[in-house]
C-alpha positions in Angstrom: -1.4 -25.0 3.1 1.5 -23.5 5.0 1.9 -19.8 5.4 4.2 -18.4 2.8 7.9 -18.4 3.7 7.6 -20.9 6.5 9.2 -23.9 4.6 12.8 -24.9 4.3 13.4 -22.2 1.6 12.1 -18.7 2.2 12.4 -15.1 1.0 13.7 -12.4 3.1 13.3 -8.6 3.0 16.0 -8.1 0.3 13.7 -9.4 -2.4 13.1 -7.0 -5.2 10.5 -9.0 -7.1 12.8 -9.4 -10.1 11.3 -12.9 -11.0 14.7 -14.6 -11.5 13.7 -17.2 -8.9 10.5 -18.0 -10.9 12.5 -18.5 -14.1 14.7 -21.2 -12.5 12.1 -23.0 -10.4 10.9 -26.3 -11.9 7.5 -25.9 -10.1 4.9 -23.6 -11.3 3.2 -23.0 -8.0 6.2 -22.8 -5.6 6.8 -19.1 -6.1 4.0 -16.7 -5.2 4.2 -13.2 -6.6 2.7 -10.9 -4.0 2.8 -7.4 -2.6 4.1 -6.8 0.9 4.4 -3.4 2.5 4.0 -1.7 -0.8 6.8 -3.7 -2.5 6.6 -6.6 -5.0 8.0 -9.8 -3.6 8.2 -13.4 -4.7 7.6 -15.7 -1.7 7.8 -19.4 -1.3 5.0 -21.9 -0.8 6.6 -24.5 1.5 4.1 -27.1 0.5 4.9 -26.8 -3.2 8.7 -26.3 -3.0 10.9 -29.4 -3.6 14.0 -27.6 -2.1 16.0 -27.9 -5.3 17.9 -24.7 -4.4 17.8 -23.3 -8.0 16.2 -20.0 -6.7 19.0 -19.6 -4.1 21.6 -19.9 -6.9 19.7 -17.6 -9.2 19.0 -14.8 -6.7 21.3 -11.8 -7.3 20.1 -10.0 -4.2 20.8 -12.6 -1.6 17.1 -12.7 -0.8 16.6 -16.5 -0.8 17.6 -18.4 2.3 17.2 -21.9 3.7 16.7 -23.4 7.2 18.4 -26.4 8.7 19.2 -27.9 12.1 22.7 -26.6 12.7 21.9 -24.3 15.7 19.7 -27.0 17.3 22.4 -29.6 16.8 25.1 -27.5 18.4 22.8 -26.5 21.3 21.9 -30.2 21.9 25.6 -31.1 22.0 26.3 -28.4 24.5 23.4 -29.7 26.6 25.0 -33.1 26.8 22.6 -34.8 24.4 24.0 -38.1 23.1 24.6 -37.7 19.4 26.5 -39.6 16.8 27.4 -38.1 13.5 26.9 -39.3 9.9 29.2 -37.5 7.5 28.5 -37.0 3.8 31.4 -38.0 1.6 31.2 -34.6 0.0 32.3 -33.0 3.3 35.7 -34.6 3.0 36.0 -33.4 -0.7 34.9 -29.8 0.2 37.1 -29.4 3.2 40.0 -31.9 2.8 42.3 -29.9 5.1 39.7 -29.1 7.8 37.2 -32.0 8.0 39.2 -33.9 10.6 39.6 -30.8 12.7 35.9 -30.1 12.5 35.0 -33.7 13.4 37.5 -33.6 16.3 35.9 -30.4 17.6 32.5 -31.9 17.4 33.7 -34.9 19.3 35.1 -32.6 21.9 31.6 -31.2 22.3 30.3 -34.7 23.0 29.7 -36.4 19.7 30.1 -40.2 19.9 30.5 -42.2 16.7 31.5 -40.6 13.4 30.5 -42.6 10.4 31.0 -41.8 6.7 27.9 -42.2 4.5 30.2 -43.5 1.8 29.6 -46.8 3.6 25.8 -46.1 3.4 26.3 -45.5 -0.3 27.9 -49.0 -0.6 24.8 -50.5 1.0 22.6 -48.6 -1.4 24.6 -49.9 -4.4 24.3 -53.4 -2.9 20.5 -52.9 -2.4 20.0 -51.6 -5.9 21.8 -54.5 -7.6 20.0 -57.1 -5.6 16.6 -55.5 -5.9 16.9 -54.8 -9.7 18.2 -58.3 -10.5 15.7 -60.1 -8.1 12.6 -58.3 -9.4 13.8 -57.5 -12.9 13.2 -53.8 -12.1 14.3 -52.3 -15.4 14.2 -48.6 -16.0 14.1 -47.7 -12.3 15.0 -44.2 -11.1 17.6 -43.9 -8.3 16.5 -42.1 -5.2 19.6 -40.7 -3.4 18.4 -37.2 -4.2 15.3 -36.2 -2.0 14.5 -33.2 -4.3 14.1 -35.7 -7.2 11.9 -37.9 -5.1 9.8 -35.0 -3.9 9.4 -33.8 -7.4 8.3 -37.2 -8.7 5.8 -37.8 -5.8 4.2 -34.3 -6.2 4.5 -33.4 -9.9 5.1 -36.7 -11.9 3.3 -39.2 -9.7 3.0 -41.6 -12.6 6.7 -42.3 -12.1 6.3 -43.2 -8.4 6.3 -46.9 -9.3 9.6 -46.4 -11.2 11.4 -45.2 -8.1 13.8 -47.9 -6.9 12.5 -48.8 -3.5 15.9 -48.9 -1.8 16.8 -46.2 0.7 19.4 -43.4 -0.1 23.0 -43.7 1.2 22.0 -41.5 4.2 19.1 -43.6 5.3 20.9 -46.9 4.6 23.8 -45.7 6.7 21.4 -44.5 9.5 19.5 -47.9 9.4 22.8 -49.8 9.6 24.0 -47.7 12.6 20.7 -48.1 14.4 19.8 -51.7 13.6 23.2 -53.4 13.1 25.6 -51.3 15.2 22.9 -50.9 17.9 23.7 -47.2 18.4 20.9 -45.5 20.4 22.2 -42.0 20.1 20.4 -39.4 18.1 21.9 -39.0 14.7 23.0 -35.8 13.0 23.9 -35.7 9.3 26.6 -33.3 8.1 24.9 -32.6 4.8 25.5 -30.8 1.5 21.8 -30.7 0.8 18.8 -28.6 1.9 16.3 -31.3 0.9 17.8 -33.9 3.2 15.6 -32.4 5.9 12.6 -33.3 3.8 13.9 -36.9 3.6 14.6 -37.4 7.3 11.2 -36.0 8.1 9.3 -38.5 6.1 7.0 -40.6 8.4 8.9 -43.8 7.7 12.3 -42.2 8.4 11.5 -40.0 11.4 13.1 -42.3 14.0 16.5 -42.4 12.4 18.1 -39.0 11.8 17.3 -36.0 14.0 19.4 -33.2 12.6 20.3 -32.0 9.1 23.5 -30.0 9.6 24.5 -28.3 6.4 28.1 -27.6 5.3 27.5 -23.9 4.7 25.8 -23.2 8.0 28.1 -25.4 10.1 31.3 -23.8 8.7 29.9 -20.3 9.2 29.0 -21.2 12.8 32.6 -22.4 13.4 34.3 -19.6 11.5 35.3 -17.9 14.8 36.3 -21.1 16.5 40.0 -22.1 16.7 40.1 -25.7 15.4 43.8 -26.2 15.9 44.6 -29.3 17.9 41.3 -31.2 17.1 41.4 -34.4 15.1 39.0 -37.2 14.3 37.9 -39.3 11.3 35.2 -41.8 10.4 35.2 -45.2 11.9 34.1 -47.6 9.0 35.9 -48.4 5.8 34.1 -48.0 2.5 34.5 -48.5 -1.1 33.3 -46.7 -4.2 30.5 -45.2 -2.2 32.9 -42.2 -1.8 32.3 -41.2 -5.4 28.5 -41.1 -5.1 28.5 -37.3 -4.6 29.9 -36.6 -8.0 27.8 -36.7 -11.2 27.6 -40.3 -12.4 28.8 -41.7 -9.1 26.0 -44.3 -8.9 26.5 -45.2 -12.5 30.2 -45.8 -11.8 29.4 -48.1 -8.9 26.9 -50.1 -11.1 29.3 -50.4 -13.9 32.0 -51.5 -11.5 30.0 -54.6 -10.7 28.0 -55.2 -13.9 30.3 -53.8 -16.6 29.7 -51.1 -19.2 27.3 -53.3 -21.1 24.4 -52.0 -18.9 23.0 -48.6 -19.8 22.7 -46.3 -16.9 21.0 -43.0 -17.9 22.7 -40.2 -16.2 21.0 -36.8 -15.7 21.9 -33.8 -13.5 20.8 -30.2 -13.0 17.4 -28.7 -12.0 16.3 -27.7 -15.5 17.5 -30.9 -17.2 16.5 -33.3 -14.5 12.9 -32.2 -14.1 12.3 -31.8 -17.8 13.8 -35.3 -18.3 11.4 -36.8 -15.8 8.4 -35.3 -17.7 9.7 -36.8 -20.9 10.6 -40.1 -19.2 7.1 -40.4 -17.9 5.9 -40.3 -21.5 8.5 -42.9 -22.5 7.4 -45.3 -19.8 3.8 -44.7 -20.7 4.4 -45.5 -24.3 6.2 -48.8 -23.5 9.5 -47.8 -25.2 12.7 -49.5 -24.3 14.1 -48.3 -20.9 17.6 -48.1 -19.5 18.9 -50.5 -16.8 18.4 -47.6 -14.4 18.3 -43.8 -14.2 21.0 -42.0 -12.1 19.3 -38.6 -11.5 20.6 -35.8 -9.3 19.1 -32.4 -8.7 22.5 -30.5 -8.7 24.4 -30.2 -11.9 27.7 -30.7 -10.1 26.4 -33.5 -8.0 26.2 -33.5 -4.2 29.8 -32.2 -3.9 28.3 -28.9 -5.1 25.0 -29.4 -3.3 22.4 -26.8 -2.5 23.8 -26.3 1.1 27.5 -26.1 0.2 29.5 -22.9 0.1 28.6 -21.1 -3.1 32.3 -20.0 -3.4 33.2 -23.6 -4.1 31.1 -23.7 -7.3 34.2 -23.3 -9.4 36.7 -25.1 -7.2 38.0 -28.1 -9.1 40.1 -29.1 -6.2 37.0 -30.8 -4.9 36.9 -33.0 -8.0 40.6 -33.9 -7.5 39.8 -34.9 -3.9 37.0 -37.2 -5.1 39.4 -38.6 -7.7 42.0 -39.2 -4.9 39.4 -41.2 -3.0 38.5 -43.2 -6.1 42.1 -44.2 -6.6 42.7 -45.1 -3.0 44.8 -48.3 -2.6 42.5 -51.2 -2.1 43.8 -54.7 -1.2 44.7 -56.8 -4.2 42.9 -59.6 -2.5 40.5 -61.5 -4.7 38.0 -61.2 -1.9 38.0 -57.4 -2.2 34.9 -56.4 -4.2 36.7 -53.1 -5.1 39.6 -54.9 -6.8 39.5 -54.0 -10.4 41.8 -56.9 -11.3 39.0 -59.4 -10.9 36.1 -59.9 -13.3 32.6 -58.4 -12.8 31.1 -61.6 -11.6 33.7 -62.0 -8.9 33.4 -58.5 -7.8 29.6 -58.8 -7.4 30.0 -62.1 -5.6 32.5 -60.6 -3.1 30.3 -57.6 -2.8 27.3 -59.7 -1.8 29.5 -61.7 0.6 30.6 -58.5 2.3 26.9 -57.6 3.1 25.6 -61.2 3.6 24.5 -60.4 7.1 22.3 -57.5 5.9 18.6 -58.1 5.2 17.4 -56.3 2.0 14.0 -55.7 3.5 15.6 -53.5 6.2 16.6 -51.1 3.5 13.5 -51.1 1.4 11.4 -47.9 1.4 8.1 -46.9 0.0 6.8 -43.8 -1.8 3.6 -41.9 -1.8 1.6 -40.3 -4.6 1.4 -36.7 -3.3 0.0 -35.2 -6.5 0.4 -31.5 -6.0 0.1 -30.4 -9.6 -1.9 -27.3 -10.4 -5.2 -28.3 -12.0 -5.1 -27.9 -15.8 -6.5 -24.5 -16.8 -9.1 -24.7 -19.5 -9.4 -22.5 -22.6 -12.2 -20.5 -21.1 -10.1 -19.5 -18.1 -7.1 -18.7 -20.2 -9.2 -16.6 -22.5 -10.5 -14.6 -19.6 -7.0 -14.0 -18.3 -5.7 -13.0 -21.7 -8.6 -10.6 -22.2 -8.0 -9.1 -18.7 -4.4 -8.6 -19.7 -5.3 -6.9 -23.0 -3.7 -9.7 -24.9 -6.3 -10.1 -27.7 -4.2 -11.4 -30.6 -2.2 -14.5 -31.0 0.9 -12.4 -31.4 0.3 -10.7 -28.1 -0.3 -14.1 -26.5 3.0 -15.4 -27.7 5.5 -12.7 -26.9 7.2 -15.1 -24.6 9.8 -12.6 -23.3 10.2 -14.5 -20.0 10.4 -11.3 -18.0 7.7 -12.6 -15.8 9.9 -15.6 -15.0 7.9 -18.1 -17.1 8.9 -19.5 -20.5 5.6 -18.5 -22.2 2.7 -16.1 -21.9 0.4 -19.1 -21.6 2.3 -20.4 -18.6 2.0 -16.9 -17.1 -1.7 -16.8 -17.8 -2.0 -20.3 -16.1 -0.1 -19.0 -13.1 -2.4 -16.0 -12.8 -5.5 -18.2 -13.1 -4.0 -20.4 -10.4 -3.5 -17.5 -8.1 0.3 -17.7 -7.8 1.1 -14.6 -9.9 -0.6 -11.4 -10.9 -0.9 -9.5 -14.2 1.2 -6.6 -13.0 4.3 -9.0 -13.3 3.8 -9.0 -17.0 6.0 -6.3 -18.6 3.8 -6.1 -21.7 0.6 -5.9 -19.6 2.2 -3.0 -17.6 3.4 -1.4 -20.9 -0.1 -1.8 -22.3 -1.6 -0.3 -19.1 0.9 2.5 -19.4 -0.2 3.1 -23.0 -3.8 3.2 -21.9 -2.8 5.5 -19.1 -0.8 7.6 -21.5 -3.8 7.9 -23.9 -6.0 8.7 -21.0 -3.5 11.2 -19.7 -3.4 12.7 -23.2 -7.1 13.0 -23.3 -7.1 14.4 -19.8 -4.3 16.8 -20.8 -6.3 18.0 -23.8 -9.4 18.4 -21.6 -7.3 20.3 -19.0 -5.9 22.5 -21.8 -9.3 23.2 -23.1 -10.5 23.9 -19.6 -7.5 26.2 -19.1 -8.3 28.0 -22.2 -11.9 28.3 -21.2 -10.8 29.5 -17.8 -8.5 32.1 -19.4 -11.3 33.4 -21.4 -13.6 33.4 -18.4 -10.8 35.1 -16.4 -10.4 37.7 -19.2 -14.2 38.3 -19.2 -14.1 38.6 -15.4 -11.2 41.0 -15.6 -13.2 43.1 -18.1 -16.2 42.9 -15.9 -14.1 44.1 -13.0 -12.8 46.9 -15.1 -16.4 47.9 -15.8 -17.3 47.5 -12.1 -14.2 49.6 -11.2 -15.3 52.3 -13.6 -18.9 52.2 -12.3 -17.6 52.3 -8.8 -15.6 55.4 -9.6 -18.7 57.1 -11.1 -20.7 55.9 -8.1 -18.1 57.3 -5.7 -18.1 60.6 -7.5 -22.0 60.6 -7.5 -22.0 59.8 -3.9 -19.7 62.6 -3.1 -21.9 65.1 -5.0 -25.0 63.6 -3.3 -23.3 63.9 0.1 -22.4 67.6 -0.6 -26.0 68.3 -1.9 -27.4 66.6 1.1 -25.2 68.7 3.4 -26.5 71.9 1.7 -30.1 70.7 1.9 -29.6 69.9 5.5 -28.3 73.4 6.1 -31.3 74.9 4.3 -33.7 72.7 6.2 -31.9 73.7 9.4 -32.6 77.4 8.5 -36.3 76.6 7.7 -36.5 74.8 11.1 -35.1 77.9 12.8 -37.6 80.1 10.9 -40.4 77.8 11.8 -39.5 78.0 15.4 -39.4 81.8 15.2 -42.8 81.8 13.4 -44.2 79.5 16.1 -43.1 81.9 18.8 -44.5 84.9 16.8 -47.9 83.2 16.3 -47.9 82.4 20.0 -47.2 86.0 20.9 -49.9 87.2 18.5 -52.4 84.8 20.0 -51.5 86.0 23.4 -51.9 89.6 22.2 -55.3 88.9 20.7 -56.3 87.3 24.0 -55.1 90.5 25.8 -57.1 92.6 23.4 -60.3 90.7 24.3 -59.7 91.4 28.0 -59.4 95.1 27.2 -62.6 95.0 25.2 -64.4 93.4 28.1 -63.2 96.2 30.3 -64.3 98.9 27.7 -67.7 97.2 27.4 -68.1 97.3 31.1 -67.1 101.0 31.0 -69.5 101.6 28.0 -72.3 99.9 29.9 -71.7 102.0 32.9 -71.4 105.2 30.7 -74.6 104.2 29.1 -76.3 103.9 32.5 -74.9 107.2 33.6 -76.0 108.9 30.4 -79.5 107.4 30.9 -79.6 108.6 34.5 -78.3 112.1 33.4 -81.1 112.2 30.7 -83.7 111.5 33.3 -82.3 114.1 35.6 -82.1 116.6 32.7 -85.7 115.9 31.8 -86.8 116.7 35.3 -84.8 119.9 35.2 -86.8 121.2 32.2 -85.4 123.9 30.2 -82.4 124.1 32.5 -81.5 120.6 31.9 -82.1 120.6 28.1 -78.5 121.3 27.2 -77.3 118.7 29.7 -79.8 116.2 28.2 -78.2 116.8 24.8 -74.8 115.9 26.2 -76.3 112.9 28.0 -77.7 111.7 24.7 -74.4 112.2 23.0 -72.6 110.3 25.7 -75.2 107.5 25.4 -74.8 107.4 21.6 -71.0 107.2 22.1 -71.4 104.4 24.6 -73.6 102.5 22.2 -71.2 103.1 19.3 -68.3 102.0 21.5 -70.1 98.9 22.5 -71.0 98.2 18.9 -67.4 98.7 17.9 -66.2 96.4 20.7 -68.8 93.8 19.6 -67.5 93.9 16.1 -63.9 93.5 17.5 -65.0 90.6 19.5 -66.6 89.0 16.5 -63.3 89.5 14.6 -61.4 88.2 17.6 -63.5 85.1 17.7 -62.6 84.4 14.1 -58.9 85.3 14.5 -58.1 83.5 17.7 -59.2 80.0 16.4 -57.3 80.7 13.2 -54.3 81.8 15.2 -54.5 78.8 17.5 -54.9 76.5 14.4 -51.9 78.2 12.8 -50.0 77.7 16.0 -50.8 74.0 16.1 -49.9 73.6 12.4 -46.7 75.6 13.1 -45.8 73.1 15.8 -46.4 70.1 13.4 -44.4 71.9 10.7 -41.5 72.4 13.1 -41.7 68.7 14.2 -41.8 67.6 10.5 -38.9 69.9 9.7 -36.9 68.5 12.6 -37.5 64.9 11.4 -36.6 65.9 7.9 -33.5 67.5 9.2 -32.5 64.3 11.2 -33.1 62.1 8.1 -31.1 64.5 5.9 -28.3 64.4 8.5 -28.5 60.5 8.5 -28.6 60.6 4.7 -25.6 62.9 4.6 -23.7 60.6 7.0 -24.7 57.5 5.0 -23.7 59.1 1.8 -20.3 59.8 3.3 -20.0 56.2 4.5 -21.1 54.8 1.1 -18.5 57.1 -0.5 -15.8 55.7 1.8 -16.9 52.0 1.2 -17.0 52.7 -2.5 -13.4 53.7 -2.4 -12.5 50.5 -0.4 -14.4 48.4 -3.0 -12.7 50.2 -5.8 -9.3 49.4 -4.2 -10.3 45.7 -3.7 -11.5 45.5 -7.4 -8.2 47.0 -8.4 -6.2 44.3 -6.5 -8.4 41.4 -7.7 -8.1 42.7 -11.3 -4.3 42.7 -10.9 -4.2 39.2 -9.5 -6.4 37.9 -12.3 -4.0 39.5 -14.8 -1.1 37.7 -13.1 -3.1 34.4 -13.1 -3.8 34.6 -16.8 -0.1 35.5 -17.6 1.2 32.6 -15.5 
């Protein structure tokens, strides 16, 4: 399969995906609905397209284009390539005042022979009449139109045996030029038809015509060229072949030789022609009576308004007048002239055969190929799956047949989707259904969001109320912290005073302890004195005793001194006993005082830290209170909005 848009007909970037091309195309699978760069586009499958041009006519956006060989042909001429030109009779009709100038200009570029395919059409008529009568080929379909031939080979292959196996006017003219005129040049066909490229590219035809040069592209290329002074015309005389391009041209030729008693079925136009072929296939199959032959053309206006002509000529009846002028051209009144209407049909045919007696019918015979390219039938199960996937669950929904997708019926659209050439999103009703589903989902979502919003509002309100309570509590906490900080300060001051008192007490105890220790030293000195006094008193007593009566009074004094010394020593001993009790107590008190002072110092430090912390807590409490105030305000605004 070719890549999309690489055939003769293609879609450019102007495509909007409107589906008009689908609606006019006779082939289900030739248009592929796809998405490119985020845009819907309808592209062309070159293997499925029959190049009927219907989509080009239908497109309102100028998005469908076609390719030909015009540029290559002109470049080849400029390179000096030897080329002779075959001219479609419709070219003269479309450009009666310019065609000689155009041909003259092309000759100036190096073109050799210029031959009208009207002569090739005469050969085709001769070939048809001889083949049909020789082989009793009743009901045969003419093949001058390559779009018709391609359609039959690919989409109604059962009619391939009914194609008259005689070449088209183009190929008959090309074969004549090559085989009978011995022209070795490459041949270029000035053509009204896109599909002629398909014909000249067929394997059996490849060695004859090299370039399909379309009217539209050629005249656009020459639009800036001054053609004044150029002149040339075709080289071979021809008869009624000049009327081939108009609808019924072949029929007119046949009737000219066989009379109006023979029935030639005439059909033109994409929609009519391809529908007719489907119906005709059934007629052939059923064995019903068939016409003498079928004159079928793709274009409703015939080749004179072909797919590669200027669209502006579509309503130009001057073209028809030009064809009529050629039909009425003065022919010799000779009885040997096959175009002489004054002689009977038998004489005309006889003279016609005489004119082409040197031609061999087999040189102009062609063959056809069954190229069945039909999309495989879609069974009910597949269609059912597609319909279900598109939410088309009732017969009414499956038969809306609005044609917005480009197809005549919902079933055709379903078949296209099943075949992969279209997508559900191209169905307006599917999209509407999806939108309804989305709408319902959005409604539910909106309801859920509304309920959530209401819940959030309630939650917000509760949060605001909680913040109010927090704010109130923080205010109380701030006030309590301030009181606590003040109380802590007072306590710290009191403890500071206790600490100072403890320090003083410690110093006093230390002094008392030192004093007691001093008292002990004095007592020791007194005891020493007492002991010495006692010894003196003892000695004095001894001396008094020796003195007798003279020393009696002195002995009394010595005894009194010894008694006083003993009493003093006893008193001192009692004081020492008391000192031994007081000093350890005072030392213990001193030690406890030191510990007390240390504890008071630590308590004082802790109280100072506590006071500082209380102040910081109070400051932070104020900050938190302000933050709570701001958040509370924002929550109020959020609820209101």
